[in-house]
PyMOL CGO cylinders between C-alpha atoms (Angstrom):
from pymol import cmd
from pymol.cgo import CYLINDER

trace = [
    CYLINDER, -8.95, 23.92, -26.94, -8.09, 20.17, -26.24, 0.3, 1, 1, 1, 1, 1, 1,
    CYLINDER, -8.09, 20.17, -26.24, -11.09, 18.50, -24.56, 0.3, 1, 1, 1, 1, 1, 1,
    CYLINDER, -11.09, 18.50, -24.56, -8.85, 16.60, -22.22, 0.3, 1, 1, 1, 1, 1, 1,
    CYLINDER, -8.85, 16.60, -22.22, -7.30, 19.79, -20.81, 0.3, 1, 1, 1, 1, 1, 1,
    CYLINDER, -7.30, 19.79, -20.81, -10.55, 20.39, -18.75, 0.3, 1, 1, 1, 1, 1, 1,
    CYLINDER, -10.55, 20.39, -18.75, -10.56, 16.89, -17.44, 0.3, 1, 1, 1, 1, 1, 1,
    CYLINDER, -10.56, 16.89, -17.44, -6.80, 17.22, -16.65, 0.3, 1, 1, 1, 1, 1, 1,
    CYLINDER, -6.80, 17.22, -16.65, -7.56, 20.47, -14.74, 0.3, 1, 1, 1, 1, 1, 1,
    CYLINDER, -7.56, 20.47, -14.74, -10.41, 18.90, -12.93, 0.3, 1, 1, 1, 1, 1, 1,
    CYLINDER, -10.41, 18.90, -12.93, -8.13, 16.03, -11.84, 0.3, 1, 1, 1, 1, 1, 1,
    CYLINDER, -8.13, 16.03, -11.84, -5.52, 18.27, -10.65, 0.3, 1, 1, 1, 1, 1, 1,
    CYLINDER, -5.52, 18.27, -10.65, -7.99, 20.38, -8.67, 0.3, 1, 1, 1, 1, 1, 1,
    CYLINDER, -7.99, 20.38, -8.67, -9.30, 17.07, -7.08, 0.3, 1, 1, 1, 1, 1, 1,
    CYLINDER, -9.30, 17.07, -7.08, -5.79, 16.47, -5.90, 0.3, 1, 1, 1, 1, 1, 1,
    CYLINDER, -5.79, 16.47, -5.90, -5.61, 20.03, -4.65, 0.3, 1, 1, 1, 1, 1, 1,
    CYLINDER, -5.61, 20.03, -4.65, -8.71, 19.45, -2.47, 0.3, 1, 1, 1, 1, 1, 1,
    CYLINDER, -8.71, 19.45, -2.47, -7.37, 16.01, -1.23, 0.3, 1, 1, 1, 1, 1, 1,
    CYLINDER, -7.37, 16.01, -1.23, -4.05, 17.76, -0.34, 0.3, 1, 1, 1, 1, 1, 1,
    CYLINDER, -4.05, 17.76, -0.34, -5.82, 20.48, 1.54, 0.3, 1, 1, 1, 1, 1, 1,
    CYLINDER, -5.82, 20.48, 1.54, -7.81, 17.95, 3.59, 0.3, 1, 1, 1, 1, 1, 1,
    CYLINDER, -7.81, 17.95, 3.59, -4.67, 16.08, 4.41, 0.3, 1, 1, 1, 1, 1, 1,
    CYLINDER, -4.67, 16.08, 4.41, -2.64, 19.35, 5.21, 0.3, 1, 1, 1, 1, 1, 1,
    CYLINDER, -2.64, 19.35, 5.21, -5.35, 20.65, 7.44, 0.3, 1, 1, 1, 1, 1, 1,
    CYLINDER, -5.35, 20.65, 7.44, -5.53, 17.26, 9.11, 0.3, 1, 1, 1, 1, 1, 1,
    CYLINDER, -5.53, 17.26, 9.11, -1.72, 17.00, 9.82, 0.3, 1, 1, 1, 1, 1, 1,
    CYLINDER, -1.72, 17.00, 9.82, -1.84, 20.49, 11.51, 0.3, 1, 1, 1, 1, 1, 1,
    CYLINDER, -1.84, 20.49, 11.51, -4.99, 20.08, 13.44, 0.3, 1, 1, 1, 1, 1, 1,
    CYLINDER, -4.99, 20.08, 13.44, -4.30, 16.56, 14.76, 0.3, 1, 1, 1, 1, 1, 1,
    CYLINDER, -4.30, 16.56, 14.76, -0.85, 17.65, 16.02, 0.3, 1, 1, 1, 1, 1, 1,
    CYLINDER, -0.85, 17.65, 16.02, -2.27, 20.57, 17.75, 0.3, 1, 1, 1, 1, 1, 1,
    CYLINDER, -2.27, 20.57, 17.75, -5.43, 18.81, 19.10, 0.3, 1, 1, 1, 1, 1, 1,
    CYLINDER, -5.43, 18.81, 19.10, -3.47, 15.86, 20.40, 0.3, 1, 1, 1, 1, 1, 1,
    CYLINDER, -3.47, 15.86, 20.40, -1.09, 18.14, 22.26, 0.3, 1, 1, 1, 1, 1, 1,
    CYLINDER, -1.09, 18.14, 22.26, -3.75, 20.20, 23.75, 0.3, 1, 1, 1, 1, 1, 1,
    CYLINDER, -3.75, 20.20, 23.75, -6.48, 17.63, 24.44, 0.3, 1, 1, 1, 1, 1, 1,
    CYLINDER, -6.48, 17.63, 24.44, -6.30, 14.27, 26.44, 0.3, 1, 1, 1, 1, 1, 1,
    CYLINDER, -6.30, 14.27, 26.44, -8.52, 11.88, 24.92, 0.3, 1, 1, 1, 1, 1, 1,
    CYLINDER, -8.52, 11.88, 24.92, -9.33, 8.12, 25.78, 0.3, 1, 1, 1, 1, 1, 1,
    CYLINDER, -9.33, 8.12, 25.78, -10.97, 7.53, 22.38, 0.3, 1, 1, 1, 1, 1, 1,
    CYLINDER, -10.97, 7.53, 22.38, -8.03, 8.23, 20.05, 0.3, 1, 1, 1, 1, 1, 1,
    CYLINDER, -8.03, 8.23, 20.05, -9.45, 6.83, 16.82, 0.3, 1, 1, 1, 1, 1, 1,
    CYLINDER, -9.45, 6.83, 16.82, -12.85, 8.52, 17.20, 0.3, 1, 1, 1, 1, 1, 1,
    CYLINDER, -12.85, 8.52, 17.20, -11.17, 11.79, 18.16, 0.3, 1, 1, 1, 1, 1, 1,
    CYLINDER, -11.17, 11.79, 18.16, -8.89, 11.63, 15.13, 0.3, 1, 1, 1, 1, 1, 1,
    CYLINDER, -8.89, 11.63, 15.13, -11.84, 10.95, 12.80, 0.3, 1, 1, 1, 1, 1, 1,
    CYLINDER, -11.84, 10.95, 12.80, -13.60, 13.93, 14.30, 0.3, 1, 1, 1, 1, 1, 1,
    CYLINDER, -13.60, 13.93, 14.30, -10.54, 16.02, 13.50, 0.3, 1, 1, 1, 1, 1, 1,
    CYLINDER, -10.54, 16.02, 13.50, -10.47, 14.85, 10.01, 0.3, 1, 1, 1, 1, 1, 1,
    CYLINDER, -10.47, 14.85, 10.01, -14.00, 15.72, 9.55, 0.3, 1, 1, 1, 1, 1, 1,
    CYLINDER, -14.00, 15.72, 9.55, -13.37, 19.29, 10.85, 0.3, 1, 1, 1, 1, 1, 1,
    CYLINDER, -13.37, 19.29, 10.85, -10.32, 19.34, 8.40, 0.3, 1, 1, 1, 1, 1, 1,
    CYLINDER, -10.32, 19.34, 8.40, -12.45, 18.37, 5.54, 0.3, 1, 1, 1, 1, 1, 1,
    CYLINDER, -12.45, 18.37, 5.54, -15.01, 20.88, 6.37, 0.3, 1, 1, 1, 1, 1, 1,
    CYLINDER, -15.01, 20.88, 6.37, -12.41, 23.61, 6.39, 0.3, 1, 1, 1, 1, 1, 1,
    CYLINDER, -12.41, 23.61, 6.39, -11.03, 22.28, 3.19, 0.3, 1, 1, 1, 1, 1, 1,
    CYLINDER, -11.03, 22.28, 3.19, -14.32, 22.14, 1.55, 0.3, 1, 1, 1, 1, 1, 1,
    CYLINDER, -14.32, 22.14, 1.55, -15.21, 25.71, 2.61, 0.3, 1, 1, 1, 1, 1, 1,
    CYLINDER, -15.21, 25.71, 2.61, -11.80, 27.13, 1.37, 0.3, 1, 1, 1, 1, 1, 1,
    CYLINDER, -11.80, 27.13, 1.37, -12.02, 25.05, -1.91, 0.3, 1, 1, 1, 1, 1, 1,
    CYLINDER, -12.02, 25.05, -1.91, -15.38, 26.52, -2.56, 0.3, 1, 1, 1, 1, 1, 1,
    CYLINDER, -15.38, 26.52, -2.56, -14.12, 30.11, -2.40, 0.3, 1, 1, 1, 1, 1, 1,
    CYLINDER, -14.12, 30.11, -2.40, -10.67, 29.45, -3.74, 0.3, 1, 1, 1, 1, 1, 1,
    CYLINDER, -10.67, 29.45, -3.74, -10.87, 26.82, -6.62, 0.3, 1, 1, 1, 1, 1, 1,
    CYLINDER, -10.87, 26.82, -6.62, -14.47, 25.95, -7.39, 0.3, 1, 1, 1, 1, 1, 1,
    CYLINDER, -14.47, 25.95, -7.39, -14.53, 28.41, -10.32, 0.3, 1, 1, 1, 1, 1, 1,
    CYLINDER, -14.53, 28.41, -10.32, -11.63, 26.65, -11.97, 0.3, 1, 1, 1, 1, 1, 1,
    CYLINDER, -11.63, 26.65, -11.97, -13.50, 23.38, -12.41, 0.3, 1, 1, 1, 1, 1, 1,
    CYLINDER, -13.50, 23.38, -12.41, -15.04, 22.59, -15.89, 0.3, 1, 1, 1, 1, 1, 1,
    CYLINDER, -15.04, 22.59, -15.89, -18.50, 22.69, -14.03, 0.3, 1, 1, 1, 1, 1, 1,
    CYLINDER, -18.50, 22.69, -14.03, -20.01, 23.07, -10.61, 0.3, 1, 1, 1, 1, 1, 1,
    CYLINDER, -20.01, 23.07, -10.61, -21.01, 19.52, -10.75, 0.3, 1, 1, 1, 1, 1, 1,
    CYLINDER, -21.01, 19.52, -10.75, -17.39, 18.47, -11.32, 0.3, 1, 1, 1, 1, 1, 1,
    CYLINDER, -17.39, 18.47, -11.32, -16.50, 20.42, -8.33, 0.3, 1, 1, 1, 1, 1, 1,
    CYLINDER, -16.50, 20.42, -8.33, -19.04, 18.74, -6.11, 0.3, 1, 1, 1, 1, 1, 1,
    CYLINDER, -19.04, 18.74, -6.11, -18.10, 15.27, -7.23, 0.3, 1, 1, 1, 1, 1, 1,
    CYLINDER, -18.10, 15.27, -7.23, -14.32, 16.02, -6.78, 0.3, 1, 1, 1, 1, 1, 1,
    CYLINDER, -14.32, 16.02, -6.78, -14.88, 17.52, -3.50, 0.3, 1, 1, 1, 1, 1, 1,
    CYLINDER, -14.88, 17.52, -3.50, -16.96, 14.52, -2.37, 0.3, 1, 1, 1, 1, 1, 1,
    CYLINDER, -16.96, 14.52, -2.37, -14.33, 12.18, -3.89, 0.3, 1, 1, 1, 1, 1, 1,
    CYLINDER, -14.33, 12.18, -3.89, -11.43, 13.95, -2.02, 0.3, 1, 1, 1, 1, 1, 1,
    CYLINDER, -11.43, 13.95, -2.02, -13.15, 14.06, 1.29, 0.3, 1, 1, 1, 1, 1, 1,
    CYLINDER, -13.15, 14.06, 1.29, -13.93, 10.30, 1.14, 0.3, 1, 1, 1, 1, 1, 1,
    CYLINDER, -13.93, 10.30, 1.14, -10.40, 9.40, -0.05, 0.3, 1, 1, 1, 1, 1, 1,
    CYLINDER, -10.40, 9.40, -0.05, -9.00, 11.59, 2.56, 0.3, 1, 1, 1, 1, 1, 1,
    CYLINDER, -9.00, 11.59, 2.56, -11.16, 10.07, 5.28, 0.3, 1, 1, 1, 1, 1, 1,
    CYLINDER, -11.16, 10.07, 5.28, -9.85, 6.53, 4.38, 0.3, 1, 1, 1, 1, 1, 1,
    CYLINDER, -9.85, 6.53, 4.38, -6.31, 7.86, 4.23, 0.3, 1, 1, 1, 1, 1, 1,
    CYLINDER, -6.31, 7.86, 4.23, -6.67, 9.53, 7.66, 0.3, 1, 1, 1, 1, 1, 1,
    CYLINDER, -6.67, 9.53, 7.66, -8.31, 6.53, 9.15, 0.3, 1, 1, 1, 1, 1, 1,
    CYLINDER, -8.31, 6.53, 9.15, -5.52, 4.34, 7.92, 0.3, 1, 1, 1, 1, 1, 1,
    CYLINDER, -5.52, 4.34, 7.92, -2.87, 6.70, 9.09, 0.3, 1, 1, 1, 1, 1, 1,
    CYLINDER, -2.87, 6.70, 9.09, -4.58, 6.99, 12.59, 0.3, 1, 1, 1, 1, 1, 1,
    CYLINDER, -4.58, 6.99, 12.59, -4.79, 3.33, 12.96, 0.3, 1, 1, 1, 1, 1, 1,
    CYLINDER, -4.79, 3.33, 12.96, -1.27, 2.51, 11.75, 0.3, 1, 1, 1, 1, 1, 1,
    CYLINDER, -1.27, 2.51, 11.75, 0.20, 5.79, 13.23, 0.3, 1, 1, 1, 1, 1, 1,
    CYLINDER, 0.20, 5.79, 13.23, -0.81, 7.29, 16.61, 0.3, 1, 1, 1, 1, 1, 1,
    CYLINDER, -0.81, 7.29, 16.61, -3.11, 4.34, 17.79, 0.3, 1, 1, 1, 1, 1, 1,
    CYLINDER, -3.11, 4.34, 17.79, -0.10, 1.86, 17.02, 0.3, 1, 1, 1, 1, 1, 1,
    CYLINDER, -0.10, 1.86, 17.02, 2.53, 4.04, 18.54, 0.3, 1, 1, 1, 1, 1, 1,
    CYLINDER, 2.53, 4.04, 18.54, 0.34, 4.60, 21.73, 0.3, 1, 1, 1, 1, 1, 1,
    CYLINDER, 0.34, 4.60, 21.73, -1.35, 1.13, 22.15, 0.3, 1, 1, 1, 1, 1, 1,
    CYLINDER, -1.35, 1.13, 22.15, 0.75, -1.58, 20.32, 0.3, 1, 1, 1, 1, 1, 1,
    CYLINDER, 0.75, -1.58, 20.32, 2.68, -4.04, 22.43, 0.3, 1, 1, 1, 1, 1, 1,
    CYLINDER, 2.68, -4.04, 22.43, 5.23, -4.29, 19.55, 0.3, 1, 1, 1, 1, 1, 1,
    CYLINDER, 5.23, -4.29, 19.55, 5.57, -0.55, 19.46, 0.3, 1, 1, 1, 1, 1, 1,
    CYLINDER, 5.57, -0.55, 19.46, 6.23, -0.52, 23.19, 0.3, 1, 1, 1, 1, 1, 1,
    CYLINDER, 6.23, -0.52, 23.19, 8.65, -3.41, 23.02, 0.3, 1, 1, 1, 1, 1, 1,
    CYLINDER, 8.65, -3.41, 23.02, 10.61, -1.68, 20.23, 0.3, 1, 1, 1, 1, 1, 1,
    CYLINDER, 10.61, -1.68, 20.23, 10.74, 1.57, 22.03, 0.3, 1, 1, 1, 1, 1, 1,
    CYLINDER, 10.74, 1.57, 22.03, 11.78, -0.16, 25.32, 0.3, 1, 1, 1, 1, 1, 1,
    CYLINDER, 11.78, -0.16, 25.32, 14.76, -1.69, 23.44, 0.3, 1, 1, 1, 1, 1, 1,
    CYLINDER, 14.76, -1.69, 23.44, 15.61, 1.59, 21.71, 0.3, 1, 1, 1, 1, 1, 1,
    CYLINDER, 15.61, 1.59, 21.71, 16.14, 3.21, 25.05, 0.3, 1, 1, 1, 1, 1, 1,
    CYLINDER, 16.14, 3.21, 25.05, 18.55, 0.43, 26.19, 0.3, 1, 1, 1, 1, 1, 1,
    CYLINDER, 18.55, 0.43, 26.19, 22.26, 0.69, 25.79, 0.3, 1, 1, 1, 1, 1, 1,
    CYLINDER, 22.26, 0.69, 25.79, 23.29, -1.14, 22.48, 0.3, 1, 1, 1, 1, 1, 1,
    CYLINDER, 23.29, -1.14, 22.48, 19.49, -1.53, 21.83, 0.3, 1, 1, 1, 1, 1, 1,
    CYLINDER, 19.49, -1.53, 21.83, 19.46, -4.94, 23.66, 0.3, 1, 1, 1, 1, 1, 1,
    CYLINDER, 19.46, -4.94, 23.66, 18.14, -6.69, 26.69, 0.3, 1, 1, 1, 1, 1, 1,
    CYLINDER, 18.14, -6.69, 26.69, 18.07, -10.25, 27.94, 0.3, 1, 1, 1, 1, 1, 1,
    CYLINDER, 18.07, -10.25, 27.94, 15.06, -11.97, 26.63, 0.3, 1, 1, 1, 1, 1, 1,
    CYLINDER, 15.06, -11.97, 26.63, 13.75, -13.29, 30.04, 0.3, 1, 1, 1, 1, 1, 1,
    CYLINDER, 13.75, -13.29, 30.04, 14.09, -9.90, 31.45, 0.3, 1, 1, 1, 1, 1, 1,
    CYLINDER, 14.09, -9.90, 31.45, 12.13, -8.29, 28.56, 0.3, 1, 1, 1, 1, 1, 1,
    CYLINDER, 12.13, -8.29, 28.56, 9.48, -11.07, 28.73, 0.3, 1, 1, 1, 1, 1, 1,
    CYLINDER, 9.48, -11.07, 28.73, 9.10, -10.57, 32.47, 0.3, 1, 1, 1, 1, 1, 1,
    CYLINDER, 9.10, -10.57, 32.47, 8.39, -6.88, 32.02, 0.3, 1, 1, 1, 1, 1, 1,
    CYLINDER, 8.39, -6.88, 32.02, 5.22, -7.54, 30.10, 0.3, 1, 1, 1, 1, 1, 1,
    CYLINDER, 5.22, -7.54, 30.10, 1.94, -8.98, 31.65, 0.3, 1, 1, 1, 1, 1, 1,
    CYLINDER, 1.94, -8.98, 31.65, 0.53, -10.06, 28.29, 0.3, 1, 1, 1, 1, 1, 1,
    CYLINDER, 0.53, -10.06, 28.29, 2.12, -13.46, 28.36, 0.3, 1, 1, 1, 1, 1, 1,
    CYLINDER, 2.12, -13.46, 28.36, 1.17, -15.42, 25.38, 0.3, 1, 1, 1, 1, 1, 1,
    CYLINDER, 1.17, -15.42, 25.38, 0.43, -12.21, 23.42, 0.3, 1, 1, 1, 1, 1, 1,
    CYLINDER, 0.43, -12.21, 23.42, 3.96, -11.23, 24.08, 0.3, 1, 1, 1, 1, 1, 1,
    CYLINDER, 3.96, -11.23, 24.08, 5.28, -14.45, 22.83, 0.3, 1, 1, 1, 1, 1, 1,
    CYLINDER, 5.28, -14.45, 22.83, 3.22, -14.16, 19.62, 0.3, 1, 1, 1, 1, 1, 1,
    CYLINDER, 3.22, -14.16, 19.62, 4.49, -10.47, 18.92, 0.3, 1, 1, 1, 1, 1, 1,
    CYLINDER, 4.49, -10.47, 18.92, 8.01, -11.39, 19.77, 0.3, 1, 1, 1, 1, 1, 1,
    CYLINDER, 8.01, -11.39, 19.77, 7.97, -14.25, 17.32, 0.3, 1, 1, 1, 1, 1, 1,
    CYLINDER, 7.97, -14.25, 17.32, 6.51, -11.98, 14.64, 0.3, 1, 1, 1, 1, 1, 1,
    CYLINDER, 6.51, -11.98, 14.64, 9.19, -9.28, 15.21, 0.3, 1, 1, 1, 1, 1, 1,
    CYLINDER, 9.19, -9.28, 15.21, 11.91, -12.11, 14.92, 0.3, 1, 1, 1, 1, 1, 1,
    CYLINDER, 11.91, -12.11, 14.92, 10.51, -13.35, 11.69, 0.3, 1, 1, 1, 1, 1, 1,
    CYLINDER, 10.51, -13.35, 11.69, 10.09, -9.89, 10.27, 0.3, 1, 1, 1, 1, 1, 1,
    CYLINDER, 10.09, -9.89, 10.27, 13.83, -9.07, 10.97, 0.3, 1, 1, 1, 1, 1, 1,
    CYLINDER, 13.83, -9.07, 10.97, 12.92, -6.37, 13.58, 0.3, 1, 1, 1, 1, 1, 1,
    CYLINDER, 12.92, -6.37, 13.58, 14.53, -8.21, 16.47, 0.3, 1, 1, 1, 1, 1, 1,
    CYLINDER, 14.53, -8.21, 16.47, 17.31, -10.51, 16.57, 0.3, 1, 1, 1, 1, 1, 1,
    CYLINDER, 17.31, -10.51, 16.57, 18.15, -13.04, 19.47, 0.3, 1, 1, 1, 1, 1, 1,
    CYLINDER, 18.15, -13.04, 19.47, 21.46, -14.48, 20.16, 0.3, 1, 1, 1, 1, 1, 1,
    CYLINDER, 21.46, -14.48, 20.16, 22.26, -16.49, 23.46, 0.3, 1, 1, 1, 1, 1, 1,
    CYLINDER, 22.26, -16.49, 23.46, 19.23, -15.20, 25.24, 0.3, 1, 1, 1, 1, 1, 1,
    CYLINDER, 19.23, -15.20, 25.24, 19.89, -11.51, 24.28, 0.3, 1, 1, 1, 1, 1, 1,
    CYLINDER, 19.89, -11.51, 24.28, 17.33, -9.60, 22.31, 0.3, 1, 1, 1, 1, 1, 1,
    CYLINDER, 17.33, -9.60, 22.31, 18.61, -6.76, 20.04, 0.3, 1, 1, 1, 1, 1, 1,
    CYLINDER, 18.61, -6.76, 20.04, 17.04, -4.33, 17.68, 0.3, 1, 1, 1, 1, 1, 1,
    CYLINDER, 17.04, -4.33, 17.68, 18.14, -4.78, 14.09, 0.3, 1, 1, 1, 1, 1, 1,
    CYLINDER, 18.14, -4.78, 14.09, 18.89, -1.61, 12.02, 0.3, 1, 1, 1, 1, 1, 1,
    CYLINDER, 18.89, -1.61, 12.02, 15.26, -1.97, 10.50, 0.3, 1, 1, 1, 1, 1, 1,
    CYLINDER, 15.26, -1.97, 10.50, 13.86, -2.42, 14.04, 0.3, 1, 1, 1, 1, 1, 1,
    CYLINDER, 13.86, -2.42, 14.04, 15.61, 0.85, 15.18, 0.3, 1, 1, 1, 1, 1, 1,
    CYLINDER, 15.61, 0.85, 15.18, 14.21, 2.76, 12.23, 0.3, 1, 1, 1, 1, 1, 1,
    CYLINDER, 14.21, 2.76, 12.23, 10.58, 1.64, 13.03, 0.3, 1, 1, 1, 1, 1, 1,
    CYLINDER, 10.58, 1.64, 13.03, 11.24, 2.40, 16.88, 0.3, 1, 1, 1, 1, 1, 1,
    CYLINDER, 11.24, 2.40, 16.88, 12.44, 5.86, 15.92, 0.3, 1, 1, 1, 1, 1, 1,
    CYLINDER, 12.44, 5.86, 15.92, 9.47, 6.52, 14.00, 0.3, 1, 1, 1, 1, 1, 1,
    CYLINDER, 9.47, 6.52, 14.00, 7.17, 5.45, 16.70, 0.3, 1, 1, 1, 1, 1, 1,
    CYLINDER, 7.17, 5.45, 16.70, 9.29, 7.61, 18.95, 0.3, 1, 1, 1, 1, 1, 1,
    CYLINDER, 9.29, 7.61, 18.95, 8.89, 10.59, 16.73, 0.3, 1, 1, 1, 1, 1, 1,
    CYLINDER, 8.89, 10.59, 16.73, 5.08, 10.19, 16.62, 0.3, 1, 1, 1, 1, 1, 1,
    CYLINDER, 5.08, 10.19, 16.62, 4.83, 9.89, 20.45, 0.3, 1, 1, 1, 1, 1, 1,
    CYLINDER, 4.83, 9.89, 20.45, 6.81, 13.05, 20.71, 0.3, 1, 1, 1, 1, 1, 1,
    CYLINDER, 6.81, 13.05, 20.71, 5.34, 15.17, 18.01, 0.3, 1, 1, 1, 1, 1, 1,
    CYLINDER, 5.34, 15.17, 18.01, 1.71, 14.23, 19.06, 0.3, 1, 1, 1, 1, 1, 1,
    CYLINDER, 1.71, 14.23, 19.06, 2.49, 14.51, 22.74, 0.3, 1, 1, 1, 1, 1, 1,
    CYLINDER, 2.49, 14.51, 22.74, 1.11, 11.08, 23.37, 0.3, 1, 1, 1, 1, 1, 1,
    CYLINDER, 1.11, 11.08, 23.37, 3.51, 10.52, 26.32, 0.3, 1, 1, 1, 1, 1, 1,
    CYLINDER, 3.51, 10.52, 26.32, 1.98, 13.41, 28.09, 0.3, 1, 1, 1, 1, 1, 1,
    CYLINDER, 1.98, 13.41, 28.09, -1.48, 11.87, 28.21, 0.3, 1, 1, 1, 1, 1, 1,
    CYLINDER, -1.48, 11.87, 28.21, -2.82, 10.82, 31.51, 0.3, 1, 1, 1, 1, 1, 1,
    CYLINDER, -2.82, 10.82, 31.51, -3.43, 7.28, 30.66, 0.3, 1, 1, 1, 1, 1, 1,
    CYLINDER, -3.43, 7.28, 30.66, -0.08, 6.78, 28.88, 0.3, 1, 1, 1, 1, 1, 1,
    CYLINDER, -0.08, 6.78, 28.88, 2.05, 3.97, 30.25, 0.3, 1, 1, 1, 1, 1, 1,
    CYLINDER, 2.05, 3.97, 30.25, 5.57, 3.50, 28.70, 0.3, 1, 1, 1, 1, 1, 1,
    CYLINDER, 5.57, 3.50, 28.70, 4.93, -0.24, 28.25, 0.3, 1, 1, 1, 1, 1, 1,
    CYLINDER, 4.93, -0.24, 28.25, 2.43, -3.00, 28.90, 0.3, 1, 1, 1, 1, 1, 1,
    CYLINDER, 2.43, -3.00, 28.90, 3.76, -3.53, 32.39, 0.3, 1, 1, 1, 1, 1, 1,
    CYLINDER, 3.76, -3.53, 32.39, 1.55, -3.96, 35.42, 0.3, 1, 1, 1, 1, 1, 1,
    CYLINDER, 1.55, -3.96, 35.42, 1.98, -0.59, 37.20, 0.3, 1, 1, 1, 1, 1, 1,
    CYLINDER, 1.98, -0.59, 37.20, -0.33, -1.53, 40.21, 0.3, 1, 1, 1, 1, 1, 1,
]
cmd.load_cgo(trace, "trace")
């Protein structure tokens, strides 16, 4: 038998464990965020990932550990998959749910997505946010990134901006972030 076949099998099994960690994380975090209102979103999501990794580790031990070339390879592959999955889950949590829930840019894009023709007058949009200079900085970044377009004092989402806003909107809906007690639809002063 070709010596590389065992290595290839071990690599494929590593990706299997990595995939199980990710699949469990996707299911568990959607359920958990819909069922539990938490103020510490990133910590909560990392706890969910650790639980997902534990489930994947236990299942992989009984389902696929015997297919590795050795038990040592299984342990190393399992540890590597859990660590790689942790990095991927943290990156996703930071760029996905945390951004959709807490980013001024995401809220601004979602605000414009809800408007007719995806547009609003700049001075009205700017007056709705209490963040002042922070708003100006994010606004300029969105213009330079081609997410927003301004003409004659009117701000409009570009097609690229609409795609990003719809992605944020989907995440907020699927995770139930808009149903959380501390959720505000924008960075406006509600007091």
